[in-house]
C-alpha positions in Angstrom: -138.6 27.7 -194.5 -137.5 24.1 -194.2 -133.9 23.2 -195.7 -135.1 20.8 -198.0 -137.0 24.4 -199.7 -134.1 26.1 -199.1 -131.6 26.9 -202.3 -127.7 25.4 -202.0 -126.7 28.9 -201.5 -128.5 29.0 -198.2 -128.1 25.8 -197.1 -125.1 24.7 -194.8 -122.5 21.6 -195.0 -124.0 19.9 -193.1 -127.5 20.9 -194.6 -129.4 23.0 -191.9 -130.4 26.6 -192.4 -127.9 29.2 -191.4 -129.9 30.5 -188.6 -129.9 27.1 -186.9 -126.3 26.3 -187.5 -124.2 24.8 -184.8 -120.0 26.6 -184.5 -118.9 23.2 -185.1 -120.5 23.9 -188.8 -118.2 27.0 -189.4 -115.6 26.8 -191.2 -112.7 26.3 -190.1 -109.0 27.5 -191.1 -106.6 25.0 -191.5 -102.7 26.2 -190.5 -99.9 23.5 -192.0 -98.5 20.8 -189.5 -95.4 22.3 -187.2 -91.9 21.9 -188.6 -89.2 20.6 -186.3 -86.5 20.8 -188.6 -87.2 24.3 -189.4 -86.4 23.5 -193.6 -83.0 21.5 -192.5 -83.1 18.6 -194.3 -82.2 15.3 -192.7 -79.5 14.6 -195.3 -77.6 17.3 -194.8 -77.5 16.8 -191.5 -76.5 13.1 -191.4 -74.2 13.7 -194.1 -72.5 16.9 -191.9 -72.5 14.1 -188.8 -70.3 11.5 -191.7 -68.2 13.7 -193.1 -65.7 14.2 -189.7 -66.2 10.6 -189.1 -65.5 9.1 -192.5 -62.3 11.3 -192.6 -61.2 9.9 -189.3 -61.9 6.8 -189.8 -59.6 6.5 -193.0 -62.7 6.4 -195.8 -61.8 9.7 -196.9 -62.5 9.0 -200.5 -65.9 7.7 -199.5 -66.6 10.6 -197.6 -67.3 12.6 -201.0 -70.9 11.2 -201.4 -71.7 12.8 -197.9 -70.1 16.2 -198.8 -71.6 16.6 -201.7 -75.1 16.1 -200.3 -74.3 18.6 -197.6 -73.4 20.8 -200.2 -76.1 20.9 -202.6 -78.5 20.2 -200.1 -77.4 23.2 -197.7 -77.4 25.3 -201.3 -80.5 24.3 -202.4 -82.9 23.9 -199.6 -81.1 26.0 -196.7 -82.1 29.3 -196.1 -79.3 30.3 -193.1 -76.7 31.9 -194.8 -74.1 30.7 -191.6 -75.0 26.9 -193.0 -74.6 27.3 -196.4 -70.9 29.0 -195.5 -69.9 25.8 -193.7 -71.4 23.5 -196.0 -69.1 25.1 -198.8 -66.0 25.3 -196.8 -66.0 21.5 -196.0 -66.3 21.1 -199.8 -63.5 23.2 -200.5 -61.7 21.9 -197.2 -61.9 18.6 -198.8 -61.6 18.9 -202.6 -57.9 20.8 -201.6 -56.6 16.9 -200.6 -58.6 15.3 -203.2 -57.6 17.1 -205.8 -54.1 17.4 -204.7 -54.1 12.8 -204.4 -56.1 12.8 -207.9 -52.8 15.2 -209.6 -49.9 14.0 -208.3 -48.6 10.8 -210.2 -46.8 9.3 -206.9 -49.6 9.9 -204.8 -50.0 7.1 -202.1 -52.8 3.9 -203.2 -55.5 5.6 -201.0 -56.7 9.4 -200.2 -56.4 8.4 -196.3 -53.1 8.2 -196.7 -52.3 10.8 -198.5 -53.8 13.0 -196.8 -51.9 15.6 -194.4 -52.9 15.7 -191.1 -53.4 19.1 -191.1 -56.3 19.0 -193.9 -57.7 16.1 -191.7 -58.0 18.8 -189.0 -59.1 21.2 -191.2 -62.5 19.1 -192.7 -63.4 18.2 -189.1 -63.2 21.5 -188.1 -65.1 22.8 -190.5 -67.6 20.0 -190.4 -68.1 21.4 -186.8 -69.1 24.2 -187.7 -71.3 22.9 -190.4 -73.0 20.6 -187.1 -73.2 23.9 -184.8 -74.8 26.1 -187.8 -77.4 23.5 -188.2 -78.1 23.0 -184.5 -78.2 27.1 -184.5 -80.6 27.2 -187.7 -82.6 25.0 -186.3 -83.1 26.1 -183.0 -84.0 29.6 -184.1 
């Protein structure tokens, strides 16, 4: 029986009969591409590094952007509870002096001038905890 006389169900994708099919003709199982970041979005990692840099460089008010990105990204995209907890800690540590600065009528012109050094240390420590959590989650 020739390959042309066979029904489509009896022929292989290359048009040969199954009896003469080579191992290369067998269907292959596709595996998903290897992920090197293990579910931690790059935006969360970059934001975790940007928060302490911006606060220490006296750009505390602009640091609200990476704090928000790290918080939302960690809560929605990261499965590791330690990373999510550290992101919440960064957000809370940042929101306290921000709220005090916004509510106080006699506050300084900028958040960087009004923030207490202890809060700067707390924000940096919380950011270091977030960075350590991200690093630990990636190595697993």
